[in-house]
N, C-alpha and C positions, 0 to 999 in steps of 0.2 A: 442451456438457457442463461445461466449466469456463471461467469468466471471471475474468481478473485485471486489475485497474486500478491503475496506479501513480499516486502523487501525491507532492508534496513537493519537486519539482524547482524550480529557479530560478537566479538569478544571484547570485554572491557574489564577494567579493575573495579572493585567495589567502590561505590561513591560516584562512579561515572554515569554518563547519560547516553541514551540511544533514542532515536526516533524511528519508529516503525511506520511503514506505509502499506496500504492495501488498495490496490487498483482494482476497480470493479468494472467489468464489461458485461453487458447483457444484450441478448438478441432482441428481446421485447422490453417494454417499459414496465417496471414493477414498482410498487410502493414499498420502499424499504422502511418498514415500520420500526425496526430496530437493527442496529449494527453493533457488533461487539468484538472484543478481543478475548481470546482464551489462551490458556497455556497448559502444557502437559510435560511434566518432568518424568524421567524414567521411574517406573514402578508406582506412579501416582495416577489418579484419575484426572481427566481433563477438568479444569476449573475456569470459571468465569473471572475475568480480570476487570473489564470495564465495558460499559454499553452506553449507547446514545440513541435517543428516539428521534422522531421526525422533526421535532421543534427544538432539539438541542438539550433536552433534559438528560442527565447522566447518572450512572450508577457505577460504583466501584466496590471491589472486594475490600474488606478491612485491611488486608495485608498490603495493599498498594495505595490506599487512600492517602492523599497528601503528597504522594511521590509521582504518580502517573496521571496523565491527562489525556482523555480521549477527545478527538475533534474530527470534523469532516469538512471536506470541500465539496459541496453539492454540485457545483458547476463542473468540476473536473472528475467527479465520481471517485474521490479518494478518501479513505479513512486513515486517520493517524492515531498513533499512540506515542506520546512523549513520555519517556521513562527517565526519571531523575533519581539520584541517590540510590543507584542500583545495589542490590545485595546479592550475595552468592545464592541465596534461596530463590532468587528470581530466575535462575538458570532453568531454561525450559525451551521447548519448541512453542512458538507463539503462532496462533491461528486467528485470522479474521473470519467473521461469519455474518450472514445477513438473514433476517427474518422477514419474509415477504407475506406471511400469513396473518400476522398480528394475533398469534395465539394468546388466548386469555388464560389467566390463572397460572401462569408460568413465570418464574423469576426471570428478570432481565439477564441474569447471569447464569441461567441454566442452559447447558448445551442443547437440551431437548427442544428448546424454543426455536432454534435456527435451522434454516433450510439449505443454505449453501455455505460452503467452506473453502478456504484457500488451502494451499499445500503446506503452509507453515514455513517459518523462518527461525533459525536457531539463535538463541540469545544465551551467551555464556558469560557469567560474572565470576571473576576470580578474586580471591581474598588477597 
């Protein structure tokens, strides 16, 4: 039904920047209530990084607030994550996700909220 493909990951030095992209392709038209970026480091749970709703409201985890910016291009069906001032602790596999159900009572940054996921892209930040 929905396919998401992340790109833009790579290796950078601490303090550097990366811009992740998530291309969304769907067979049918869905209302994308929320779109988000998540990450998972080895030995850790998947955590929400940033999310955006239909009208552009955003939410960020405290650990990335002020450094990361989520945005989207609705015309091209692309979700972005601009990551600045990267830190070694940002190292993880980053996933994009979409919530087409509009689940209520669930945090925007909760993985349980989302229905479709990309395959992930590796981000490595060295000191």
